[in-house]
N, C-alpha and C positions, 0 to 999 in steps of 0.2 A: 733474635726473633726472626722467623721466616716471613718473607713478603708473600702474601697470598693474594692472587688476583681473584676478585669475586666472580663467581660463575653467573653469567647473565641469565641463565635459565632457572636459577635457584628459587626465585619467588614464584615463577610459573609452576615449578614442580611441587612446591609447597601448596599452592592453590589446587593443583590436580589431586594431591593427597587428601586435602580437606573435602574436595568434591567427591572423591571415591568413598570416603567415610560416610558422607551424607547420603550418597546413593545406597550404600550398604544398609544404613540405618532405616532409610525410607522403604527399602524392600523387605527388611526383616519385620517391620511393624505389622504389615498385613499378613505375613506368613505366621507370625506368632498368634495373631488374632484368629486366623483360619484354624490352626492346630488346637487352640484353646476352645474355640466355639464349636467346631465340627467334631473334634476327636477327644476333647477334654484332656489334652496333653500339652507339653511344653516343647519349645524348640530344643533345649538341651536333651530331653528324653528322645525326641525324634532323631537328633544327631547321633546319639549313642546307638540307637537301634539301626540307623542307616549304616554306621560303621560295622556293626555286627552282621548286618544283612550282606554287606560286601564280602565279609570274611566268615562264611557260614560254618567253617570248621571250628571257629572260636579263636580268640586271641587272648593274650595276657593283659592284665590291667595296665601294665606299663606301656604296652604297645597301643592299647586303646587310648590312653592319655596322650601319647605322641601323635597318633592319627588325628585326634580332635584338638590338639594344641591347647590342652588344659592340664591343670595339675592332677596328680594322682588322687588327691583329696576330692576334687570336684567330680572326677569320673566315678570314684567310689560312691559318693553320695547319690548320684543318679542311678548307678547300677544297683545300689541297695534298694531303692524304691521300685525299680523295674523287677528285681528279684521278688520282692514282697508281693508284687502284683502278678507274679507267675509268668512274666514275659521274658526273663532271662534266667539262665542257670549258671552257677559257678561250679567248676570241677577242678579239684587240685590235680596237678600233674603227677603221675605215678613216680617219675624219677626225681621230682623236686617238689615236695609237699608245700614249700613256701610259695611256689608260683601257682596262681589260680588262673585257669582258662575260663573265659566268659563267652557264652553263646546264646543266641535267641532260642527260646522254646518254640514248639509248634504254634502255641497261642501268640507268642511274640512275633513270629514270622508272619502269621496271618494278619495280625493287627497292623504291623508295619506296612505290609503291602497295600492295605486299604488306605492308610495314611499317605503313603508315597504317591499313590495315583492322584489324589486330590492336591497334594503338595506340588506335583509337576504341573497340574492345570493352573494353579495359582502363579507359579513362576512363569509359565507361558504367558499368562495374562499380563503380568508385571513387565515382561520384556517384549510384549507384542508390538511395540513401536519400532523395534529393531528389525532391519531387513537381514537377509542371509549374508550379504556383504558386510553389514554392520557387525553381525555376530562373528564373522571370520576375522575382521579387523580387531575387535575387542578381545577375542580369544588369543590372537597373536600377541597383542600388547600385554595381556595378563600373563601369558606364558613367559614372555621375556622378563617381566618384572619378577615373576616367581623364581626364575633362574638367577636373578641378580644381574642380568645384562645391563650394561651401562651405556649402550649405544642404541 
């Protein structure tokens, strides 16, 4: 059996992870409320529409799932409802009818842009206690974590 020296920062990293989850949940709650009360929508619907807004030409369902870090089934359920509401359209690819491209409709684009404006205001309010230097530091740390940096 290998002798492993405990990492002295292990417990602090665990506490940082728990704090990060807590901050995420605390920020999501008012955003969910804002979207529900102001726009009669949900955060998953908003997230799907945001991904489609960024990729106006449309994307495959698999790519959408990867972008959102959700299962194909979860993405499909949200897209089904958005399509039923006339906010997205599905188009089979001509060269591969098994692959479906999803894109916002004009109504979806218009609705998302109205939602996004208020969403940005809410996020700004939630993060208003952070200075420009704080935001730079936080962004740097999160980028390093996202890349899997270990130092």
